[in-house]
C-alpha positions in Angstrom: 35.0 -69.9 59.8 33.7 -69.1 56.0 33.7 -65.2 55.5 32.0 -63.5 53.1 33.8 -61.6 50.3 32.8 -57.9 50.4 35.3 -56.8 47.7 37.7 -58.0 45.3 40.5 -55.9 44.0 44.1 -56.8 42.0 47.3 -56.4 42.0 50.0 -56.9 39.3 53.4 -58.7 40.9 56.7 -59.8 39.1 58.7 -62.4 39.8 61.0 -60.6 42.2 57.9 -60.3 44.5 57.5 -56.6 43.7 54.2 -54.8 42.8 53.4 -53.0 39.9 53.3 -49.1 40.4 51.2 -46.7 38.2 53.1 -43.1 37.6 50.5 -41.5 35.4 51.4 -39.9 32.6 55.5 -38.7 32.2 55.6 -40.0 35.9 58.9 -40.8 37.1 60.2 -43.3 39.8 60.2 -47.1 39.7 57.8 -49.1 38.0 57.9 -52.1 40.6 57.9 -51.2 44.2 58.3 -53.6 47.1 55.4 -53.2 49.4 51.7 -53.5 48.7 50.6 -49.7 50.0 52.2 -48.4 46.8 51.1 -50.9 44.6 48.4 -50.0 41.8 45.3 -51.4 42.7 43.0 -52.4 40.3 38.8 -52.8 40.9 38.6 -55.2 37.7 40.8 -58.1 37.0 40.3 -57.0 32.8 42.3 -54.2 33.4 45.4 -56.2 35.7 45.1 -58.3 33.1 45.4 -55.9 30.3 48.5 -54.8 32.7 50.2 -58.2 32.5 49.9 -58.8 29.0 51.4 -55.4 27.9 54.1 -56.0 30.2 54.8 -59.7 29.1 54.3 -58.3 25.2 57.0 -55.1 25.9 59.4 -56.7 28.4 59.5 -60.7 26.7 62.8 -61.4 28.4 61.2 -61.1 31.8 59.2 -63.7 33.5 55.4 -62.8 33.2 53.9 -61.1 36.2 51.5 -63.0 38.2 48.1 -60.9 39.5 47.3 -60.7 43.1 43.9 -61.2 44.4 42.7 -59.1 47.2 39.8 -59.8 49.0 38.6 -57.7 51.4 36.5 -59.8 54.1 35.6 -56.7 56.8 34.3 -53.1 56.5 34.8 -50.3 59.0 32.7 -47.2 58.8 35.3 -44.1 59.8 33.5 -41.1 61.4 35.0 -38.0 59.9 32.7 -35.2 61.5 35.0 -33.8 64.2 38.1 -33.6 61.7 35.9 -32.0 58.9 34.5 -29.4 61.2 37.8 -28.6 62.8 39.1 -28.2 59.0 35.8 -26.4 58.1 36.7 -23.9 61.5 40.7 -23.5 60.6 39.4 -22.6 57.3 37.5 -19.8 58.5 40.0 -18.6 61.0 42.2 -18.5 57.6 39.8 -16.9 55.4 39.0 -13.9 58.2 42.8 -13.3 58.8 43.4 -13.2 55.4 40.5 -10.4 55.1 41.9 -8.6 58.1 45.6 -8.5 56.4 43.7 -7.3 53.0 42.1 -4.3 54.6 45.2 -3.7 56.9 47.0 -3.5 53.3 44.4 -1.4 51.8 44.3 1.4 54.8 48.4 1.3 54.9 47.8 2.0 50.7 45.0 4.6 51.1 47.3 6.3 53.5 50.4 6.0 51.7 48.5 7.1 48.5 46.6 10.1 50.9 50.5 11.3 51.9 51.7 11.1 48.4 48.8 13.4 47.1 49.4 15.8 50.5 52.8 16.3 49.4 52.0 16.6 45.8 49.5 19.6 46.9 51.7 21.1 48.9 54.5 21.4 46.4 52.0 23.1 43.7 50.8 25.5 46.0 54.7 26.3 46.3 55.2 26.7 43.1 52.2 29.0 42.8 53.3 31.6 45.0 
């Protein structure tokens, strides 16, 4: 059965069978990982080739990495409506709880301010007597 290609992606693999992982600017951790799930996946072969060329030029004592072609032959649609609706509802609840807490805090703060003002008024009245 000859399946038609839906999409093609690329990954870079070294001679030890590890895949290149992008770390970003100033990133830490290992540059090469054992599983393809953590590998940097390139949508075009040109970017994967440039990574191979860069590595070969900057690390000449190591074997040149190879490019692994990943062919997607099947797609699956995942309906996220229920999850998104639940997340929206949870956010709405959190925002309501936040508003209640803020109003409660404002009320308590106003009551404290009123008590302080009342105490100050009482002290001023006592000084005038």
